[in-house]
Each structure stands twice: as C-alpha cells, then as structure tokens.
N, C-alpha and C positions, 0 to 999 in steps of 0.2 A: 460387627462394628467390632473398626480396628485399633489397636492400643497407637497412642501419638507417645512419641518419646519423651517427648522433651515441648515445654509451655504450657498451659491451661487449659483448662474444656471450659466454659461460665456451662451451669445450668440453664435453660432458656426457659423454666417457668417460674424461679426465684432469683437467678443470676451468681449461685454460689460456685468455687470454684473450684476443678477439681482437677489432679493431677493426671488425671489419666480415660480413657475409653469405658474401663476395666470400673474403677471408681464412679463415674456417671452412672453407669446401667446400675448398680449396687444404687447408687442413691437416688434411684428412679422408680423406684419401689417403693419410698418417703410417700411423693406424688401421686402413686396409683392407689393407694391405703388409704390418702386424703379422699380423693377422687372417690373413695368407693364409702365413704363413713361421710362423703358432704362436705369435708372441711372449707370456709370459706378460706382466700387469702389476709386478711385482716387477722385470722388469729395466727398469722407467725410473726414469728421474729424477727426482726431488723436490727444488723448492727448500726450505734448510735456513731461510728464511728466511718464508715463507708457503704451502707446503706444496702449490706449484701442483707437478703431473707433465708431463715433456718424456719424448717418444722419445725423442730423439736428447740427447745430449750440447750437441751446439753449440747444441741449443735453448735445454734452460738455461743456454747461458756468456752468450748475449743475453741473453736471459728476466734476466739476472743483472748486466749492464751499461743496461740500457735498467729495469728497475723497480725496481734496489734499491742503484745508485751513485748516489754526491750526495755 
C-alpha cells in the first residue's frame, strides 16, 4: 500500500476516515480481530453526527473530540 499525501481514505468496512494508507492498514487490524472473534457489525459504535462507525467506544470518543467538537 502506498501512502497518499493529501486527502482522506475511508475504510470500506466501517466508513471511518483515515488520513493515509498506513493508518488504514493499522485500522484494518481491528476488523481482522473482530472477524476472528465473530463480532457482528451491529455491535459497532456509530457517530450520531455523521454516521461513521467505529469498532471501539474509545475510537468513537476520539472521533467526536477531533471531528465534531468546536
């Protein structure tokens, strides 16, 4: 995977926005762990402002702090 210098890359599994290919690669490890544990998509945490989904509540909290707190 090559890193893109600008723009946003969206995860095709949950829609979370990441800044580069390296972040996407690290993020995909979460989904690999979820598949290994048989975790259903419904247990993910969705942002009430934009609908992006996160695997862990702390990811959602971080998203709220960085994307929606102004």
